C-alpha positions as CSV (number, residue, x, y, z in Angstrom):
1,M,-13.7,3.1,-20.5
2,Q,-12.1,6.6,-20.1
3,Q,-12.8,6.5,-16.4
4,R,-11.0,3.1,-16.2
5,S,-8.1,4.5,-18.2
6,L,-7.9,7.6,-15.9
7,F,-8.2,5.4,-13.0
8,Q,-5.2,3.2,-14.2
9,L,-3.1,6.5,-14.9
10,S,-3.9,7.9,-11.4
11,T,-3.0,4.5,-9.9
12,R,0.3,4.4,-11.9
13,L,1.2,8.0,-11.1
14,L,0.4,7.5,-7.4
15,A,2.4,4.3,-7.3
16,S,5.2,6.2,-9.1
17,L,5.1,9.1,-6.6
18,V,5.1,6.7,-3.5
19,L,8.2,4.9,-4.8
20,V,10.0,8.1,-5.9
21,T,9.1,9.8,-2.5
22,G,10.2,7.0,-0.6
23,L,13.6,6.8,-2.5
24,T,14.4,10.7,-2.4
25,G,12.1,11.9,0.5
26,C,11.2,15.7,0.9
27,G,13.0,16.8,-2.1
28,T,10.6,15.2,-4.2
29,L,7.6,16.8,-2.6
30,A,9.2,20.1,-2.7
31,T,9.7,19.8,-6.4
32,I,6.4,18.5,-7.3
33,S,4.7,21.5,-5.8
34,K,6.7,23.7,-8.3
35,L,5.5,21.9,-11.4
36,E,2.9,22.8,-13.8
37,D,-0.5,21.6,-13.3
38,G,-1.0,18.4,-15.2
39,A,2.8,17.4,-15.0
40,G,2.2,14.0,-13.6
41,P,-0.2,12.9,-16.4
42,E,2.2,14.0,-19.0
43,A,4.9,12.4,-17.4
44,M,3.1,9.1,-17.6
45,K,2.5,9.7,-21.4
46,L,6.2,10.1,-21.7
47,W,6.7,6.8,-19.8
48,D,4.2,4.9,-21.9
49,R,5.7,6.0,-25.1
50,W,9.2,5.1,-23.6
51,I,7.9,1.6,-23.0
52,E,6.1,1.1,-26.1
53,G,9.3,2.3,-27.9
54,N,11.4,-0.5,-26.1
55,G,13.5,2.1,-24.2
56,D,14.2,4.3,-27.1
57,I,14.1,7.7,-25.2
58,A,13.9,9.5,-28.7
59,I,10.5,7.9,-29.4
60,A,9.3,9.0,-26.0
61,T,10.3,12.6,-26.4
62,T,9.3,13.3,-30.0
63,W,6.2,13.9,-32.0
64,E,6.1,12.3,-35.7
65,R,3.6,12.7,-38.5
66,K,3.6,10.6,-41.7
67,V,3.4,12.9,-44.8
68,K,0.4,12.5,-46.8
69,P,1.2,10.5,-50.0
70,G,1.6,13.0,-52.9
71,V,2.8,15.8,-50.9
72,S,6.6,16.5,-52.0
73,A,9.4,17.5,-49.9
74,D,9.4,21.0,-51.5
75,E,5.6,21.4,-50.6
76,V,6.5,20.4,-47.0
77,A,9.4,22.9,-46.9
78,Q,7.0,25.6,-48.3
79,I,4.3,25.0,-45.8
80,L,6.6,25.0,-42.9
81,S,8.0,28.2,-44.1
82,I,4.4,29.6,-44.4
83,V,3.4,28.6,-41.1
84,A,6.3,29.9,-39.2
85,T,5.8,33.3,-41.0
86,E,2.2,33.4,-40.0
87,R,3.0,32.7,-36.5
88,N,6.0,34.9,-36.2
89,M,8.7,32.4,-35.9
90,R,11.8,32.9,-37.8
91,E,13.5,30.3,-40.0
92,V,17.2,30.1,-38.8
93,G,18.8,27.5,-40.9
94,V,18.1,24.7,-43.2
95,L,20.4,21.5,-43.1
96,P,20.0,19.6,-46.2
97,L,22.0,16.5,-45.0
98,S,21.0,14.1,-47.7
99,E,22.4,16.6,-50.3
100,E,25.7,17.0,-48.3
101,I,26.0,13.1,-48.0
102,A,25.1,12.8,-51.8
103,K,27.9,15.2,-52.7
104,R,30.4,13.3,-50.7
105,T,29.6,9.9,-51.7
106,G,28.4,10.6,-55.4
107,K,25.2,8.5,-54.7
108,K,21.7,9.5,-54.3
109,E,20.5,9.7,-50.8
110,K,17.0,9.3,-49.1
111,I,15.8,12.8,-48.0
112,L,17.1,14.1,-44.5
113,T,16.6,17.6,-44.0
114,I,16.6,19.5,-40.7
115,F,14.5,22.9,-40.6
116,N,15.5,25.3,-37.7
117,Y,13.1,28.0,-36.2
118,C,13.5,30.6,-33.5
119,S,11.6,33.5,-31.8
120,P,14.5,35.2,-30.6
121,M,13.0,37.3,-27.8
122,I,11.2,34.1,-26.3
123,A,14.5,32.2,-26.6
124,R,16.1,34.8,-24.5
125,R,13.5,34.8,-21.9
126,M,13.5,30.9,-21.7
127,A,17.3,30.7,-21.4
128,D,17.1,33.3,-18.8
129,F,14.3,31.2,-17.0
130,S,16.2,27.9,-17.3
131,P,19.7,28.0,-19.0
132,H,19.4,24.3,-19.8
133,M,16.6,24.9,-22.1
134,A,19.0,26.7,-24.4
135,A,20.3,23.0,-25.3
136,Y,16.9,22.5,-26.9
137,M,17.2,25.6,-29.1
138,P,16.4,26.5,-31.9
139,C,13.2,24.4,-32.3
140,R,13.7,22.1,-35.3
141,I,11.7,19.8,-37.5
142,T,13.4,17.1,-39.5
143,L,12.0,15.7,-42.8
144,L,13.0,12.1,-43.3
145,E,12.3,9.8,-46.1
146,K,11.7,6.3,-45.2
147,E,10.7,3.1,-47.1
148,D,6.9,4.0,-46.6
149,G,7.5,7.8,-47.5
150,L,8.1,11.1,-45.9
151,W,7.9,11.5,-42.1
152,L,8.3,14.8,-40.0
153,Y,9.8,14.7,-36.5
154,T,10.1,17.1,-33.9
155,L,10.6,17.4,-30.1
156,N,7.6,16.8,-28.1
157,M,7.0,20.5,-26.9
158,D,4.4,19.3,-24.3
159,M,7.4,18.3,-22.2
160,M,8.6,21.8,-22.3
161,V,5.3,23.5,-21.2
162,K,3.5,21.0,-19.5
163,M,6.0,19.1,-17.3
164,G,8.5,21.4,-16.1
165,R,8.7,24.1,-13.4
166,K,5.7,26.6,-13.5
167,L,6.6,29.2,-16.0
168,P,5.8,33.0,-15.0
169,S,3.5,35.1,-17.2
170,P,3.9,36.2,-19.9
171,L,6.7,33.4,-20.6
172,K,4.1,30.6,-20.0
173,E,1.9,32.2,-22.8
174,E,4.8,32.5,-25.1
175,A,6.2,29.1,-24.6
176,W,2.7,27.8,-25.4
177,S,2.6,29.9,-28.6
178,V,5.9,28.4,-29.7
179,R,4.5,24.8,-28.8
180,E,1.3,25.7,-30.9
181,T,3.4,26.9,-33.8
182,M,5.5,23.8,-33.9
183,Y,2.4,21.5,-33.6
184,Q,0.7,23.5,-36.4
185,M,3.8,23.1,-38.7
186,M,3.8,19.4,-38.2
187,E,0.1,19.0,-38.8
188,R,-0.3,21.4,-41.9
189,A,3.0,20.2,-43.6
190,S,2.1,16.3,-43.2
191,K,-1.4,17.1,-44.6
192,G,-0.1,19.3,-47.4
193,E,-2.3,22.2,-46.2
194,F,-1.1,25.5,-47.5
């Protein structure tokens, strides 16, 4: 089963490369040679999520986790803070949007809170490497209350570390550590693991 899936992925990737190369020529081949190893399969995962999400690019480019029933919004916030501290990330702001909306409307709102985190030195090096990456800073996790409970959303950090141009050391390792931190924050907070 896994071999078949790998074959299908390879076939789709090859077909995509042939199509893109035919359309854009040598520039595509030159760019492909500068990408991180495994960028093609990661791009196909993004493509598949985009298709499954009916063209919603936000679905394709984010991770989500349903928060385990019984874990409160306050506990989620505490766990995010604990993991950030453990992994040397700095909380740089919390936007309690649902509280702000409730103040403006006088009506109770479902939870919508955005937590922002950063590692300033890594952010500086990443922005120096690719100024456009600054648009993705700081890293953020959103806590959203839906009809079926609390959910966490964040940017799919695999795009940053697996799909782009090859990152030089030590930036590559630093970017991977940020990716791992965001992943652990999502995992532990969604499970209520202090």
